[in-house]
N, C-alpha and C positions, 0 to 999 in steps of 0.2 A: 488847423487843429488835427490832432491824431486821435483816432478812435480804435480801441482794442476790444475784441470779443474773445474772451478766454473760456473755453468749455472744459470743465473739470469734473471729475467723478470720484466719489468717496467709496471706500469699502463699506458695504452695508452695516457690518458689525461695528464700524468706527464712525458712523455718520455724525454723531453728536460731537466727538472730538474734532472731526473735520470742520464742522460748523464753527466751533470755538476758534479754530485756527484761521478760518476765513474772516471771522469778525475781528480777530486780532490784527490780521494783515490789513484789513480795511481801515481800522483805527490808526495804525501806525503810518499808513500811506497818507491818509488825510491830514495827519498831524505833522508829517515830515517832508512832504513833497509839494513845494509851492507851485509847481507847474501842473498839478493835478486839478482838473476841473470837475471830474466826477469819477467815483470808484464805488460801484455797487454790485452786489451779488443777488441772483434770483435762483430759486429752485425750479426745476422742470416740473410741469404738471403731469408728465408721463412717467418720469423716473425719479423717485424721491432722493436718489443718490447722485443725480446729475445737476450741475449748477452752471450758470454762465455769469462771468464777471464782465460788466461793461465799464470801460474806462475811457475817459476823455482827457487829453493832455494838450497843453498849449502848443507844443511842437515836439519834434523828434528828440531834441536835446533833453527835454523834460522827461520823456519816457526812458531814454537811455540812462539818465541820472537815477531814476527810480529803480531800474533793473540792476544797477550797480550799487545801490544803497544798502548798507548793512541791515537795515530793518527788513528790506525785501528779501535779501539772501537768506537771512535767518528765518523769516516767516515762511518762505517757500520750502526751505529745508525741513521745517517742523511739520509741514503738511505731507511730506513724502511718505511717511510711514502709514498714512491713512488713505492714500490715493489708490484707486483700483486700476488706473492706467494713466499714461502720460496725457497731459492736457493738449488740447488743440487750440492754437492761437491764430487769430486773424487780425491783421493790422491794416487800417485804412487811413488815408490822408483825405481830409474833407474840408470843405469850405461852407460855412453856414450861409444860407441865402434867405431872403425874405419872400413872402408871398404877395 
């Protein structure tokens, strides 16, 4: 499994538009990417304009297909006007284990 943590930041004056874009990207990802296991955003409790997206993918091929998909390219481009700075992305390869 591949896990992605994407840390993104909105311009304060465009927070609502940024949230709308995040919701649209989340919906299109869930609808169009069969390799997506999880795709969720949370707002920071310290900074109302900072968000983290936690994604889980079946494998690297699924993540690559998502990044190349028209809905992701368009959704990400739509958010660019509302970003206060480039996102910080961390990608992990993980194996679920039992306790």
